[in-house]
C-alpha positions in Angstrom: -10.7 -10.6 15.3 -13.4 -8.0 14.8 -10.7 -5.4 15.0 -8.8 -6.9 12.2 -11.9 -7.2 10.0 -12.7 -3.5 10.5 -9.2 -2.2 10.7 -9.5 -0.8 7.2 -12.1 1.7 8.5 -9.6 3.4 10.7 -7.1 3.3 7.9 -9.4 5.6 6.1 -9.1 8.0 9.1 -5.4 7.5 9.5 -4.6 6.8 6.0 -3.9 9.7 4.3 -2.8 7.1 3.8 -1.7 9.6 3.2 0.4 12.9 3.4 -0.8 16.0 5.1 -0.6 19.3 7.4 -2.0 22.4 8.8 -0.7 25.6 7.4 1.9 26.8 4.9 2.0 26.9 1.2 4.2 26.2 -1.8 5.1 29.8 -2.8 7.9 30.2 -0.2 9.5 26.8 -0.5 12.7 26.0 -2.4 12.1 24.2 -5.7 13.7 20.7 -5.8 14.2 18.4 -8.7 11.0 16.4 -9.0 12.7 13.0 -8.9 14.6 14.0 -5.8 11.4 15.4 -4.2 9.5 12.1 -4.8 12.4 10.0 -3.4 12.7 12.2 -0.3 8.9 12.4 0.3 8.5 8.7 -0.2 11.3 8.1 2.4 9.3 10.3 4.8 6.1 8.5 3.9 7.6 5.2 5.0 8.3 6.7 8.5 4.9 8.3 8.4 3.2 4.9 7.8 5.1 3.4 10.8 3.9 6.2 13.0 0.3 5.7 11.7 0.6 2.0 12.5 1.8 2.7 16.0 -1.1 5.2 16.6 -3.6 2.7 15.4 -2.1 -0.2 17.4 -2.5 1.8 20.6 -6.1 2.6 19.8 -6.7 -1.0 18.6 -5.5 -2.3 22.0 -8.1 -0.3 23.8 -10.8 -1.6 21.4 -9.7 -5.1 22.0 -10.2 -4.5 25.8 -13.7 -3.2 25.1 -13.9 -0.9 28.1 -15.9 2.2 27.0 -13.9 4.6 29.3 -10.6 3.2 28.0 -11.8 3.4 24.4 -13.0 7.0 24.9 -9.6 8.0 26.4 -7.7 6.1 23.7 -9.8 7.9 21.0 -8.6 11.2 22.5 -5.0 10.0 22.6 -5.4 8.7 19.0 -6.6 12.2 17.9 -3.8 14.0 19.5 -1.1 11.5 18.2 -2.5 11.6 14.7 -2.6 15.4 14.6 1.1 15.4 15.7 2.0 12.6 13.2 0.3 14.5 10.3 1.8 17.8 11.3 5.3 16.3 11.6 5.0 14.6 8.2 3.9 17.7 6.4 6.6 19.7 8.1 9.1 17.2 6.8 7.6 17.5 3.3 7.8 21.3 3.4 11.4 21.1 4.6 12.2 19.1 1.5 10.7 21.8 -0.7 8.3 21.8 -3.6 8.7 19.8 -6.7 10.3 21.9 -9.5 7.4 21.4 -11.9 4.5 23.3 -13.3 2.0 23.1 -10.4 4.6 22.5 -7.7 3.2 25.2 -5.5 -0.3 23.6 -5.9 1.1 20.2 -4.9 2.2 21.6 -1.6 -1.1 23.5 -1.2 -2.9 20.2 -1.9 -0.9 18.4 0.7 -1.7 21.1 3.3 -5.4 21.1 2.5 -5.5 17.3 2.6 -3.8 17.3 6.0 -6.4 19.7 7.4 -9.2 17.6 6.1 -7.7 14.4 7.5 -7.2 16.1 10.9 -10.8 17.3 10.9 -12.0 13.8 10.1 -10.0 12.4 13.0 -11.4 15.1 15.3 -15.0 14.3 14.1 -14.4 10.6 14.7 -13.2 11.3 18.3 -16.2 13.5 18.9 -18.5 10.7 17.6 -16.8 8.3 20.1 -17.4 10.8 22.9 -21.1 10.9 22.0 -21.6 7.1 22.2 -23.7 5.9 25.2 -21.4 3.9 27.4 -24.0 1.8 29.2 -23.5 -1.4 27.2 -19.9 -2.5 26.4 -20.8 -4.6 23.3 -23.0 -1.9 21.9 -20.4 0.7 22.6 -17.7 -1.2 20.7 -20.1 -1.8 17.8 -20.9 1.9 17.7 -17.2 2.8 17.6 -16.8 0.5 14.6 -19.8 2.1 13.0 -18.2 5.5 13.6 -15.1 4.2 11.8 -17.2 3.0 8.9 -18.7 6.5 8.6 -15.3 8.1 8.1 -15.2 9.4 4.5 -12.3 8.2 2.3 -10.6 11.2 1.0 -7.8 10.8 -1.4 -4.7 13.0 -2.0 -4.5 11.6 -5.5 -7.8 13.4 -6.3 -6.4 16.7 -5.1 -3.3 16.2 -7.2 -5.3 15.3 -10.3 -7.4 18.4 -9.8 -4.3 20.5 -10.4 -4.6 19.5 -14.1 -0.9 19.8 -15.0 0.9 17.2 -17.0 3.9 17.5 -14.7 1.7 16.7 -11.7 0.3 13.7 -13.5 3.9 12.5 -14.0 4.6 13.2 -10.3 1.7 11.0 -9.4 3.1 8.2 -11.6 6.5 8.6 -10.0 5.0 8.3 -6.6 3.1 5.2 -7.7 6.3 3.7 -9.1 8.3 4.3 -5.9 8.1 1.2 -3.6 5.0 1.4 -1.3 4.8 5.1 -1.6 1.6 5.3 -3.7 -0.4 3.2 -1.2 0.8 5.3 1.7 0.1 8.6 0.1 -3.0 7.7 -1.9 -6.0 5.7 -1.0 -6.8 4.7 -4.6 
């Protein structure tokens, strides 16, 4: 039950809720009709969310067990899996191309920067778990939840809004209007 109450904390880590990656940039990508880009990215976001849920479920199972060694190992697995999930998602986004709008390159750059920040937060979380004293099981689990609570909520929407292009504002609206895409890509 405690896991369910605090599950939102890891969602901040995993969330990206996001959309994300490591390297790359919009300059070299093919320009794609913005409506088509949103539809394709939102399709990928649905798969991305399922992968996030699976990664969190595996980590959550270890938390439910409460064994510090298992939780620490699961945090390492969680980090590795999340990095792969994020990288795969961004690779899929880049394979779609960039939205053919003013600021389209910057949209892709924002996704890449956001991915890097998300991955760093996940790594920092895993390091925080590694640093927790394992002597007392209950205190250990509480400290893991505290580490989750300490994860900063970063929002891809903010990065998109910082682009300050009307076309990007329209793109945000289109993402918000496409099924569950907005809540997957944006945390606000």
